C-alpha positions in Angstrom: -0.7 11.5 -100.9 0.2 8.0 -99.7 -2.4 5.6 -98.6 -2.6 4.6 -95.0 -1.7 1.1 -96.2 1.9 2.3 -96.6 2.2 4.1 -93.3 4.1 2.6 -90.5 3.5 3.2 -86.8 5.8 3.5 -83.8 4.3 2.7 -80.5 4.9 2.4 -76.9 3.3 -0.1 -74.7 3.2 -0.1 -70.8 2.3 -2.7 -68.2 0.2 -1.7 -65.1 3.5 -1.2 -63.3 4.9 0.9 -66.2 7.3 -1.5 -67.6 7.8 0.0 -71.1 8.2 -1.5 -74.7 8.8 0.3 -77.9 7.9 -1.3 -81.3 6.8 -0.5 -84.8 4.3 -2.0 -87.1 2.4 -1.5 -90.4 -0.8 -2.8 -88.8 -1.3 -1.2 -85.4 -4.7 -3.0 -84.8 -3.2 -6.4 -85.4 -0.1 -5.9 -83.4 -1.8 -4.4 -80.4 -4.2 -7.2 -80.5 -1.3 -9.6 -80.5 0.3 -7.9 -77.5 -3.0 -7.8 -75.5 -3.7 -11.4 -76.4 -0.3 -12.6 -75.3 0.3 -14.3 -78.7 3.7 -12.7 -79.2 6.3 -14.6 -77.2 8.9 -12.8 -75.2 9.1 -9.5 -73.3 5.7 -8.2 -73.6 4.0 -11.4 -72.7 6.4 -12.2 -69.9 5.8 -8.8 -68.3 2.2 -8.3 -69.3 3.0 -5.1 -71.3 -0.3 -4.7 -73.0 -1.5 -1.0 -72.7 -0.9 1.3 -75.7 0.2 4.5 -74.1 1.8 6.3 -77.1 1.9 6.0 -80.9 2.8 8.0 -84.0 2.6 7.4 -87.8 5.3 7.8 -90.3 5.1 8.0 -94.1 7.7 5.4 -94.8 9.0 2.3 -93.1 12.5 3.6 -93.1 11.4 6.7 -91.1 9.5 4.6 -88.6 12.4 2.2 -88.0 14.8 5.1 -87.5 12.4 6.6 -85.0 11.9 3.2 -83.2 15.7 2.9 -82.9 15.8 6.5 -81.6 13.1 5.9 -78.9 14.7 2.6 -77.8 18.0 4.4 -77.2 16.4 7.1 -75.0 16.6 7.0 -71.3 13.5 5.8 -69.6 12.8 9.2 -68.1 12.7 10.7 -71.6 10.2 8.1 -72.7 8.1 8.8 -69.8 8.2 12.6 -70.6 7.1 11.8 -74.2 4.2 9.7 -72.9 3.1 12.1 -70.3 3.2 15.1 -72.8 0.6 13.2 -75.0 -1.1 10.9 -72.5 -0.8 12.4 -68.9 -3.1 9.8 -67.4 -1.2 6.8 -69.1 -4.6 5.7 -70.4 -4.7 2.6 -72.7 -5.3 4.3 -76.1 -6.5 1.0 -77.4 -8.9 0.1 -74.5 -12.0 0.3 -76.8 -10.4 -1.4 -79.8 -11.3 -5.0 -78.7 -14.5 -5.1 -76.8 -14.4 -8.9 -76.1 -11.1 -8.5 -74.4 -12.3 -6.0 -71.9 -14.6 -8.7 -70.2 -11.9 -11.3 -69.9 -8.7 -9.3 -69.9 -5.4 -10.4 -71.8 -4.5 -14.0 -71.9 -1.9 -14.8 -69.4 -0.3 -17.7 -71.2 2.9 -19.0 -69.7 6.1 -19.1 -71.9 
């Protein structure tokens, strides 16, 4: 059995207005923190895409990268169906990961 250290995660983030972003990472906690904090320049910071609404684990980096590419190629409606099958309320699955952020919200750095 492989250690979780070698697992890779594919995730979908959403903004409050449901702008979607698909990504992958070996460290979900760190990556979600970076998105919520606004420390990653680009799309997610610009559109405040900070809510983790879906994620899945893969045993290899290759499998996760293939899945990430697959999800990115999907129509928006298919991504929404995937999210709603697993998270009908579009809840932020990482809402309690960073208690200090709940009080102040994500950083709204301008880029």
